[in-house]
N, C-alpha and C positions, 0 to 999 in steps of 0.2 A: 285884586282881589293876589292873595299870597296862594301859592301851589298846598298843596294836603301833606301832612307828611307819611312818608313813608315805611311800613313797617313791616321788617320782613321776614318771612315766613317761621316757624319755630318759636323762641324765645319771649321775640319783641312782641309778636302779633296776640303772644297767650298773655301774656302780661297783662297787655291793654284789655282782652278779656278777661283775665280776672279782677283788674280792677275796675270793670263795668259792672261787674256780679259785687262787686263788698260796694261802690257805691250805690245801687241798686236794693241795696241789704239794707242801707239808711232811709229811714224813712222821709215822707217826702219831705222836698226841703230847707232838711236838712245841710244841707253842702251842694257842691256844682261842681263836677266834671268838664274842663274844659282840653282838648283836642290838638295840637298844632306843632308848626314848629318850631323850633326852637328859638325865640323871641332875640328881635336882633340878628339870627343869623338864618335871613329866608333861603337860603342856597343849602342849605345843609340837611337834607331828607329827613335824618334821623324823629321819630317820636317825641315829644313833651306833653308831660301831664299836666295838669294843676289840678287837685281839689281844693276849693274854698268853700269850708266850713259856715254857713249863714251866722252863725254864734264869734262876735266877733275876737270872742277870748279862746276860742280852737286855734291848733298849729293847722297852720296850712301844709299840704302836701303838695311836692311838686316835683317831678324828675325827668331825667331824657334816661334814651332805650338806647346803645351801641351795642349794635352784635350781642354778645351774652354779655354785656356788664350796665347795671345799674346807677346811674347819677342818682340821691335822692337826697333833698331839702329838707326837713321837719323844721317847720316853723318859717321864723324871718331867714334863718342864715346857715342854721346847722346841716352840713353840705357834709357827704358822706358817699365817696363811689365804694362801688362792689365790684372789683375786679372778678369775674367770672364769675357772678352772680348765677346765672343757668346750670352750672353743674351743683347749685342746692352746699348745708353744709360751710358758709360762712358765716355763721354766727352756735347756730348748735351743729353740734357734729352729728355726720347721718342727717339732715332736713333735707329733703326738698323746697327748692326755692317755693317752690308753691306755699310750702306753710310757712319759711322765714317772709316772705311779704305780707302772709297774713295776719303772721305775729304782729310786723312789726307797724301793719294800718291798725290794729286791736290796739295798740300798745298809744299808736297816734290818736283814735276817734276816741278811745279813754280818757284821753287828756291827763291830767295829775303830776305831769312834770314839768319841770322851769328850765326855760335858753336863757346862759348868762351871755351878754351882746359884751364882747369889749371895743370901748370906744377911744379914740384919739381926740386929741387937741380942741379938732376941730367938729368930731363927730363920726366920722365917718367907723363904720363897724372897721377895728381889723383881724378880730377875735372871736369865735365862739365855743361855748360847750353847754352841751346835752348830754343825760343823760334818760332812758326810759330802761323801763322792762319788760322784756320780749324772752315771752314765756319765760320766767322767771333769775334770766341771763342777761347780766346788765348791757345793754348796750352804748356806749360811749360815743359821743359822737364832738368831736371840738379838733381846732386848728386854727392856724394863726397867733396873734400875741396879745399876753394881755394887758402891757403898757406900752407906753410910746417909747421908753427907756428905760435899760436897769435898776434908778434911781425914783424913780418918776411911780405918783402916785397909777391904782388901776383905776380906769371911768367903766364903772361894771353897769348894765341895766339888767334887773332881773325879770322875766317877763312870765310869769307864771300858766300856763295852760291848762282851760280847763275841757271837760269833754265836745263832743259837736254837739250832744245833746242833754240836755238839761233835766233833769227832774224833779218834780218839786212834792 
């Protein structure tokens, strides 16, 4: 059995508490929160979290906490490192990290955004691009390449994410 993650006092522990609260605020069964060490790296003690929505068309929300930094993945591949996230003001100047984290969480839970996955000829993801509206400001998460070569066509998969909770 793997050792549990070790959250440092302060930012790491507080962010885990914030995330617990956000997931608990969802209706029962809307999502499942899993905490562990970083998958594939049992020797790393840093906490890894993964929120898996029960709606298969909603975006997963997962990340790793290291000291004052947050490495966050929204959707399948859209990874963004927030260096010094514990200081706040990473996206919205003057905001606390708690406000920013809450706004990112709300944008993810509400859905209505698209993730573009760029694939190579073997189908492997070589790049991604996502744009979320976080408290009225665009948070753009992109990295990698859009094609295998300069004159090669793009192979893009567009995923439109739905809300965690569907209303009828």
